[in-house]
MIFIKOL-640138 format. One record per residue (C-alpha): residue number from 1; residue in three letters; x, y, z. Coordinates in steps of 0.2 Angstrom, whole numbers. Last residue first. Example, Ala and Ser with C-alpha at 12.3 -4.5 7.8 and 13.67 -1.06 7.14 Angstrom:
<recs>
[rec 2 SER [68 -5 36]]
[rec 1 ALA [62 -22 39]]
</recs>
This chain:
<recs>
[rec 117 PRO [-4 -18 28]]
[rec 116 ASN [13 -19 19]]
[rec 115 LEU [18 -1 18]]
[rec 114 LYS [26 11 5]]
[rec 113 ALA [27 29 10]]
[rec 112 VAL [25 42 -4]]
[rec 111 PHE [34 58 0]]
[rec 110 TYR [31 76 -4]]
[rec 109 ASP [38 92 5]]
[rec 108 PRO [53 81 12]]
[rec 107 LYS [53 75 30]]
[rec 106 GLY [71 69 31]]
[rec 105 VAL [70 52 24]]
[rec 104 THR [68 43 40]]
[rec 103 GLY [54 55 45]]
[rec 102 TRP [43 50 30]]
[rec 101 GLN [44 32 36]]
[rec 100 ARG [38 38 53]]
[rec 99 VAL [24 47 45]]
[rec 98 ALA [19 31 35]]
[rec 97 ALA [19 20 50]]
[rec 96 CYS [8 32 60]]
[rec 95 VAL [-4 34 45]]
[rec 94 LEU [-5 15 43]]
[rec 93 GLU [-10 13 62]]
[rec 92 LYS [-23 27 60]]
[rec 91 ALA [-30 20 44]]
[rec 90 ARG [-37 4 52]]
[rec 89 MET [-54 13 56]]
[rec 88 PRO [-56 17 38]]
[rec 87 ASP [-59 -1 35]]
[rec 86 MET [-50 -7 19]]
[rec 85 PRO [-46 -3 1]]
[rec 84 PHE [-47 16 2]]
[rec 83 THR [-54 20 -16]]
[rec 82 GLY [-71 28 -15]]
[rec 81 SER [-70 29 4]]
[rec 80 TYR [-58 44 3]]
[rec 79 VAL [-48 45 19]]
[rec 78 TYR [-39 61 24]]
[rec 77 TYR [-25 64 36]]
[rec 76 ASP [-20 76 49]]
[rec 75 VAL [-4 75 59]]
[rec 74 TRP [0 78 77]]
[rec 73 GLY [17 77 85]]
[rec 72 TYR [32 70 74]]
[rec 71 GLU [48 72 84]]
[rec 70 GLY [42 76 101]]
[rec 69 ALA [27 65 99]]
[rec 68 PRO [38 50 97]]
[rec 67 ASP [25 44 93]]
[rec 66 VAL [12 50 80]]
[rec 65 GLU [-3 59 87]]
[rec 64 CYS [-19 58 76]]
[rec 63 SER [-30 68 66]]
[rec 62 LEU [-45 64 54]]
[rec 61 HIS [-54 71 39]]
[rec 60 LEU [-65 58 32]]
[rec 59 LEU [-70 60 14]]
[rec 58 PHE [-86 51 8]]
[rec 57 ASP [-93 41 -7]]
[rec 56 ARG [-111 40 -9]]
[rec 55 ASP [-121 24 -4]]
[rec 54 ASP [-131 32 11]]
[rec 53 ASP [-138 46 -1]]
[rec 52 THR [-141 61 10]]
[rec 51 ASP [-131 74 0]]
[rec 50 ASP [-130 90 9]]
[rec 49 PRO [-111 91 11]]
[rec 48 LYS [-108 87 -8]]
[rec 47 ILE [-93 76 -13]]
[rec 46 GLY [-88 80 -30]]
[rec 45 LEU [-70 75 -27]]
[rec 44 GLU [-63 93 -30]]
[rec 43 GLU [-77 100 -18]]
[rec 42 ARG [-73 87 -5]]
[rec 41 LEU [-55 92 -7]]
[rec 40 GLU [-58 110 -5]]
[rec 39 GLY [-68 107 11]]
[rec 38 ALA [-54 96 18]]
[rec 37 LEU [-40 108 13]]
[rec 36 LEU [-49 122 23]]
[rec 35 ARG [-49 112 39]]
[rec 34 ASN [-31 107 35]]
[rec 33 HIS [-25 125 34]]
[rec 32 PRO [-33 129 51]]
[rec 31 ARG [-24 114 58]]
[rec 30 MET [-7 119 53]]
[rec 29 ALA [1 107 40]]
[rec 28 ASP [8 89 40]]
[rec 27 ALA [-5 82 27]]
[rec 26 VAL [-7 63 26]]
[rec 25 VAL [-16 55 11]]
[rec 24 ILE [-28 41 9]]
[rec 23 GLY [-38 32 -4]]
[rec 22 HIS [-23 28 -15]]
[rec 21 LEU [-27 33 -33]]
[rec 20 MET [-42 45 -30]]
[rec 19 LEU [-33 52 -14]]
[rec 18 ASP [-17 55 -24]]
[rec 17 VAL [-27 64 -38]]
[rec 16 ALA [-36 75 -25]]
[rec 15 VAL [-19 79 -17]]
[rec 14 MET [-11 84 -34]]
[rec 13 SER [-27 94 -38]]
[rec 12 MET [-26 104 -22]]
[rec 11 SER [-8 109 -26]]
[rec 10 ARG [1 117 -11]]
[rec 9 PRO [1 104 2]]
[rec 8 THR [8 109 19]]
[rec 7 ARG [21 95 20]]
[rec 6 PHE [13 81 11]]
[rec 5 VAL [13 62 14]]
[rec 4 PRO [7 50 1]]
[rec 3 ILE [2 33 7]]
[rec 2 LYS [6 18 -4]]
[rec 1 MET [0 0 0]]
</recs>
């Protein structure tokens, strides 16, 4: 499984493409930026907030603390139901592993972690 990790994403379309390809992305950015990003991603993916269809795709915007907290702290991540291949509740452990892998290569602006779930 591949999980893209962004440091303050600048290209909305790049993040949306990665979500459509992998079903999950991690964004290491300030919390207000990530809230705005969630709304923009929903729009980019065609997810309407007032849609009541139970079978529609959805985007989860979640946060978690990655240990060691002094080195990684909190990160936000997005799970797109249309392409995420497993239960979204398993995403947290994958996100933590992806962030640690990103840290081992120096935390570049863009990195794709490769995991065996």
